[in-house]
C-alpha positions as CSV (number, residue, x, y, z in Angstrom):
1,M,-8.5,-19.7,14.4
2,A,-8.0,-19.5,10.6
3,I,-11.2,-17.4,10.3
4,V,-9.9,-15.0,12.9
5,N,-6.6,-14.7,11.0
6,K,-8.4,-14.2,7.7
7,V,-10.5,-11.4,9.3
8,V,-7.4,-9.7,10.6
9,E,-5.6,-10.1,7.2
10,D,-8.6,-8.6,5.5
11,Q,-8.6,-5.6,7.8
12,V,-4.9,-5.0,7.2
13,L,-5.3,-5.2,3.5
14,D,-8.4,-3.0,3.5
15,R,-6.5,-0.3,5.4
16,A,-3.5,-0.5,3.1
17,Y,-5.4,-0.5,-0.2
18,S,-7.7,2.3,1.1
19,A,-4.7,4.4,2.0
20,L,-3.0,3.7,-1.4
21,A,-6.2,4.7,-3.2
22,D,-5.6,8.4,-2.6
23,S,-3.1,10.2,-4.8
24,T,-2.0,12.6,-2.1
25,R,-1.1,9.7,0.2
26,R,0.8,8.0,-2.6
27,R,2.7,11.2,-3.2
28,L,3.5,11.4,0.5
29,L,4.9,7.8,0.4
30,E,7.0,8.7,-2.6
31,A,8.4,11.7,-0.9
32,L,9.3,9.5,2.1
33,R,11.4,7.2,-0.1
34,E,14.1,10.0,0.2
35,G,14.1,9.5,4.0
36,D,12.5,10.7,7.1
37,A,10.7,14.1,6.8
38,R,8.9,16.6,8.9
39,I,5.2,16.9,8.3
40,S,5.7,20.6,7.5
41,D,8.2,19.7,4.8
42,L,5.8,17.1,3.3
43,A,3.0,19.7,3.4
44,A,4.9,22.5,1.7
45,P,4.6,21.4,-1.9
46,L,1.0,20.2,-1.6
47,P,-2.0,22.4,-2.3
48,M,-3.6,21.8,1.1
49,T,-3.4,22.8,4.7
50,F,-0.9,21.4,7.2
51,A,-3.9,19.9,9.0
52,G,-5.0,18.2,5.8
53,V,-1.6,16.6,5.3
54,S,-1.5,15.6,8.9
55,R,-4.9,13.8,8.5
56,H,-3.4,11.9,5.4
57,I,-0.4,10.9,7.5
58,G,-2.8,9.6,10.1
59,V,-4.5,7.4,7.5
60,L,-1.1,6.1,6.4
61,E,-0.2,5.4,10.1
62,A,-3.4,3.5,10.7
63,A,-2.7,1.4,7.6
64,G,0.8,0.6,9.0
65,L,2.6,2.2,6.1
66,V,4.4,5.0,8.0
67,Q,5.4,5.8,11.6
68,R,5.5,9.2,13.3
69,E,8.2,10.3,15.8
70,I,8.0,13.4,17.8
71,R,11.3,15.2,18.1
72,G,10.9,18.2,20.3
73,R,8.0,20.2,18.8
74,E,8.3,18.6,15.3
75,H,6.6,15.5,14.0
76,W,8.8,13.4,11.8
77,V,7.5,10.7,9.5
78,S,9.2,7.6,8.1
79,L,8.2,4.6,6.0
80,K,7.6,1.4,7.9
81,Q,9.9,-1.2,6.5
82,D,7.3,-4.0,6.3
83,G,4.3,-1.7,5.7
84,L,3.4,-3.1,2.3
85,T,4.5,-6.7,2.8
86,M,1.1,-8.2,3.2
87,A,-0.4,-6.1,0.4
88,Q,2.4,-7.1,-1.9
89,Q,2.1,-10.8,-1.0
90,W,-1.7,-10.7,-1.8
91,M,-1.0,-9.1,-5.1
92,T,1.7,-11.7,-5.9
93,E,-0.7,-14.5,-5.1
94,Q,-3.4,-13.0,-7.4
95,T,-0.9,-12.4,-10.2
96,D,0.4,-16.0,-9.9
97,F,-3.2,-17.4,-9.9
98,W,-4.3,-15.4,-13.0
99,S,-1.0,-16.1,-14.8
100,T,-1.6,-19.8,-14.3
101,R,-5.1,-19.5,-15.5
102,A,-4.1,-17.6,-18.6
103,D,-1.4,-20.1,-19.4
104,A,-3.9,-23.0,-19.1
105,L,-6.3,-21.2,-21.4
106,A,-3.5,-20.5,-23.9
107,A,-2.5,-24.2,-23.9
108,R,-6.1,-25.3,-24.3
109,L,-6.6,-22.9,-27.3
110,R,-3.4,-24.2,-28.9
111,R,-4.5,-27.8,-28.5
112,K,-7.9,-27.0,-29.9
113,A,-6.3,-25.2,-32.9
114,Q,-4.0,-28.1,-33.6
115,S,-6.9,-30.6,-33.5
116,R,-8.7,-28.9,-36.3
């Protein structure tokens, strides 16, 4: 069961980090911090077609970072509240690990310098 959970976790992280790797998608996420927006409003300031922006939104949806709601003929997009939780947890674990390792190295170097 742990292996299955790890595979699912890896897939979620892969989609999230892949989505975040693109500057246009990061700009879209930043714009959505202001609140829900229509795709046409998100597309207006970008140098690409509406269809291109819609494809980027699709990637963000697949990564679980945003959700789309159809209101009449318009598609509205909003941030998913827990969209980055797993990616943030993974980064925190890595940062904690490397900070611990760096602290251990610094302590060892201090001991070595004092013993000379």
